[in-house]
C-alpha positions as CSV (number, residue, x, y, z in Angstrom):
1,X,111.7,69.3,86.0
2,X,109.7,72.1,87.6
3,X,107.5,74.1,85.2
4,X,107.1,77.8,86.3
5,X,103.9,79.4,85.2
6,X,102.7,83.0,85.1
7,X,99.1,83.9,85.9
8,X,97.8,86.8,83.8
9,X,101.4,87.8,83.1
10,X,102.5,87.8,86.7
11,X,104.2,85.4,89.0
12,X,101.8,86.1,91.9
13,X,98.3,87.4,92.5
14,X,98.9,89.2,95.8
15,X,101.4,91.8,94.8
16,X,98.9,94.5,94.0
17,X,97.1,94.0,97.3
18,X,100.4,94.0,99.2
19,X,101.3,97.3,97.6
20,X,97.9,98.7,98.4
21,X,97.9,97.7,102.0
22,X,101.5,98.9,102.5
23,X,100.9,102.3,101.0
24,X,97.6,102.8,102.8
25,X,99.6,102.5,106.0
26,X,102.3,104.8,104.7
27,X,104.9,102.0,105.2
28,X,108.0,101.9,103.1
29,X,109.2,98.7,101.3
30,X,112.2,98.7,103.7
31,X,109.8,98.9,106.7
32,X,107.7,96.0,105.4
33,X,110.9,93.9,104.8
34,X,112.0,94.6,108.4
35,X,108.6,93.6,109.8
36,X,108.6,90.4,107.7
37,X,112.1,89.6,109.1
38,X,110.9,90.1,112.7
39,X,108.3,87.4,111.9
40,X,110.9,85.1,110.6
41,X,110.7,85.6,106.8
42,X,113.9,87.1,105.4
43,X,113.1,89.4,102.5
44,X,115.1,92.4,101.3
45,X,113.5,95.6,100.0
46,X,114.1,94.7,96.4
47,X,112.3,91.4,97.0
48,X,109.3,93.4,98.3
49,X,109.5,95.5,95.1
50,X,109.5,92.4,92.9
51,X,106.6,90.9,94.8
52,X,104.6,94.1,94.3
53,X,105.2,94.4,90.6
54,X,104.6,90.6,90.1
55,X,108.0,89.4,89.0
56,X,108.6,87.3,92.1
57,X,106.8,84.2,93.3
58,X,105.2,84.4,96.8
59,X,105.1,81.2,98.9
60,X,102.1,80.2,101.0
61,X,103.9,80.9,104.3
62,X,104.9,84.4,103.0
63,X,101.3,85.2,102.1
64,X,100.3,84.3,105.7
65,X,103.1,86.5,107.2
66,X,102.4,89.4,104.7
67,X,98.7,89.3,105.9
68,X,99.7,89.3,109.6
69,X,102.2,92.1,109.2
70,X,99.9,94.3,107.1
71,X,96.8,93.5,109.3
72,X,94.7,92.1,106.4
73,X,93.1,88.8,105.7
74,X,94.9,86.3,103.5
75,X,91.8,85.9,101.5
76,X,91.9,89.7,100.7
77,X,95.5,89.4,99.7
78,X,94.6,86.7,97.3
79,X,91.8,88.8,95.8
80,X,88.9,86.8,97.2
81,X,87.3,89.8,98.9
Protein backbone atom coordinates (compact mmCIF):
# COMPACT_ATOMS: atom_id res chain seq x y z
CA UNK A 1 0.00 0.00 0.00
CA UNK A 2 1.41 3.35 -1.06
CA UNK A 3 1.25 6.05 1.60
CA UNK A 4 0.91 9.56 0.17
CA UNK A 5 2.38 12.35 2.24
CA UNK A 6 1.99 16.10 2.20
CA UNK A 7 4.94 18.36 2.95
CA UNK A 8 3.94 21.54 4.79
CA UNK A 9 0.38 21.06 3.54
CA UNK A 10 1.32 20.62 -0.12
CA UNK A 11 1.99 17.70 -2.43
CA UNK A 12 5.10 19.30 -3.97
CA UNK A 13 7.80 21.82 -3.08
CA UNK A 14 8.35 23.25 -6.57
CA UNK A 15 4.91 24.67 -7.43
CA UNK A 16 5.56 28.16 -6.07
CA UNK A 17 8.84 28.41 -7.99
CA UNK A 18 7.25 27.06 -11.19
CA UNK A 19 4.56 29.75 -10.89
CA UNK A 20 7.21 32.41 -10.23
CA UNK A 21 9.37 31.42 -13.21
CA UNK A 22 6.36 31.12 -15.53
CA UNK A 23 4.87 34.49 -14.62
CA UNK A 24 8.28 36.20 -14.75
CA UNK A 25 8.38 35.13 -18.41
CA UNK A 26 4.76 36.21 -18.99
CA UNK A 27 3.96 32.64 -20.02
CA UNK A 28 0.44 31.29 -19.60
CA UNK A 29 -0.28 27.92 -18.02
CA UNK A 30 -1.46 26.74 -21.44
CA UNK A 31 1.85 27.80 -23.04
CA UNK A 32 3.81 26.00 -20.32
CA UNK A 33 1.73 22.85 -20.83
CA UNK A 34 2.38 23.02 -24.59
CA UNK A 35 6.14 23.43 -24.07
CA UNK A 36 6.17 20.50 -21.63
CA UNK A 37 4.38 18.37 -24.24
CA UNK A 38 6.98 19.30 -26.87
CA UNK A 39 9.59 17.90 -24.45
CA UNK A 40 7.64 14.66 -24.09
CA UNK A 41 5.72 15.28 -20.85
CA UNK A 42 1.96 15.33 -21.35
CA UNK A 43 0.36 17.83 -18.98
CA UNK A 44 -2.85 19.78 -19.41
CA UNK A 45 -3.35 23.37 -18.28
CA UNK A 46 -5.34 22.25 -15.24
CA UNK A 47 -2.43 19.99 -14.21
CA UNK A 48 -0.09 23.00 -14.33
CA UNK A 49 -2.57 24.89 -12.15
CA UNK A 50 -2.69 22.05 -9.61
CA UNK A 51 1.13 21.83 -9.56
CA UNK A 52 1.39 25.55 -8.89
CA UNK A 53 -1.10 25.51 -6.00
CA UNK A 54 0.44 22.36 -4.55
CA UNK A 55 -2.41 19.89 -4.97
CA UNK A 56 -0.62 17.65 -7.52
CA UNK A 57 2.51 15.59 -7.06
CA UNK A 58 5.43 16.30 -9.39
CA UNK A 59 7.65 13.42 -10.53
CA UNK A 60 11.42 13.69 -10.71
CA UNK A 61 11.44 13.65 -14.52
CA UNK A 62 8.79 16.41 -14.58
CA UNK A 63 11.00 18.61 -12.35
CA UNK A 64 13.85 18.18 -14.84
CA UNK A 65 11.65 19.14 -17.80
CA UNK A 66 10.01 22.06 -15.94
CA UNK A 67 13.52 23.41 -15.24
CA UNK A 68 14.57 22.99 -18.87
CA UNK A 69 11.44 24.61 -20.29
CA UNK A 70 11.53 27.49 -17.78
CA UNK A 71 15.29 28.03 -18.12
CA UNK A 72 16.03 27.60 -14.42
CA UNK A 73 18.06 25.15 -12.34
CA UNK A 74 16.36 22.10 -10.84
CA UNK A 75 17.95 23.06 -7.52
CA UNK A 76 16.22 26.45 -7.70
CA UNK A 77 12.85 24.80 -8.43
CA UNK A 78 13.38 22.64 -5.36
CA UNK A 79 14.07 25.68 -3.18
CA UNK A 80 17.77 24.99 -2.70
CA UNK A 81 18.93 28.36 -4.05
